[in-house]
N, C-alpha and C positions, 0 to 999 in steps of 0.2 A: 504494500500500500504506500502511496506517495502522500506525504504531508505537504499541504500548500502553505507557504510562508511568504508574507510580503515584506519588502524593505523600502525605506525612503532615502532618496538622495536629496537632502534638504539643502537648498542653496540660499546663501545670504552674503551680500557684498563680495561676490566673486569666489566665495569659499564654500566648501561642502562639509556637512557634519559627519564625522565618523565616531564610532563608539568601540570601546574595548570590553570584551567579555570578562566577567569576573572569574576568580580562581575556582569557583564552585560550578560554573557552567560547562557544558561540553564545549570543546574547542577553547578551553580556558586561555585567557590572556591574548587571544587573537583579536584582530580588528574586524569590524563589520559595519555595514550600513544598518541603522536600527530598524526594527520592525517586529513581526511576530506571526504566530499561527492564525490562519483563517478558521474561525469557528463555524459550526454547522449553520447553514442558512444565512451566513454573512457574506457580503460582497467583498471583493479585494480592497476596494477603496474604503469601505466602512471599517474593515479590519485595520488598515494602515492608520487611519485617523484615530481610531480607538487606541491602538498599541502605542503610538507616539505620544498621545496624551497621557496614558497610564505610565509608561516607562520613563518619559523625559519631561512631562509637563509642558509640552509644546503644542501649538495649534498650527496645522499645516493644511495646504490644499494640494492633493495630487494633481499634476498637470499632464504628464506624459508617461505611458507605460512603456518600459523598455523590454528587452528580450528575456524571458524567463530562463532560469538555469536549473537543470535537474542534476542533483548531486547525491551520490551514494555515500553514506557514512557506514561505519561498522554495524550500527543498530537500527538505522532507518534510511529512507530516501526522501529528500525534500525537493519540492519545486519552489525555488526562490524567485519571486515575482517583484522586480524592481520598478519603482516609479520616481520620476523627477518630481520634486515637490517644492512648492513655494512656502516659505516661512511666514506665518501670520501673527506670531507673537508668543509670549510666554517666556519664563526664565527656566533654564535647564535645571531639573532636579533628578539626579540619577537614582533609580529604585532598583535596578538590576545590574547595571554595568559598573565597571571599575573606574572608567575614565572616558573623557570625550575630547575631541579636538575639532576646531574649525580649520580646514586644510585647503590650501591652494591646490587646484587640480594637478599641477605638475609635481606636487609632493606626495600624491596618493601612492605612488609606486614604492615609497620609502617605508611603508607599513607592512607588518606581517599579517596578512589577511586570512580569514576563514576561506577554505577552498571554494565554496559556492560564490563568494563575493568577487573572486579574481576576474572572471569573465565580465562582470558588471563594471568593475573598475576600467577594464579595457574598452568596453563599449562607451562608457561615459567620456573617457579621454578622446575617443574617436569623434564623438558628437561635438565636444568642445573645439577640437581642431577644425572640424567642418564649419562651425559657426564663425571661426576666425578668418577663414579663407574666402 
């Protein structure tokens, strides 16, 4: 069975938000775009808005769906569904993550990413490069 998980690429002032998983989470201490599991009967967008509010205390608007990534881990398979998101307010309060950074896109490759997030980083950087040309 595949678990659907959404993640948000929240942009503000030319930077994107990345979060570090805590010591107690699977893929401990790796970096990811924040998000969470889609619950039964929930849309991807509703899930993302809820998860970002619960985990980070931020208000967002998903703007564009990017290419989902199917990733097999030892104990499960996830479909990670990324969205470019607009930041609408709120002050970050970490409830699950260890840390967060607002990162310039060119610095994203300096982080130790969860495997499912790596193709999303690549697609995001390609989109940014296309917008600049």
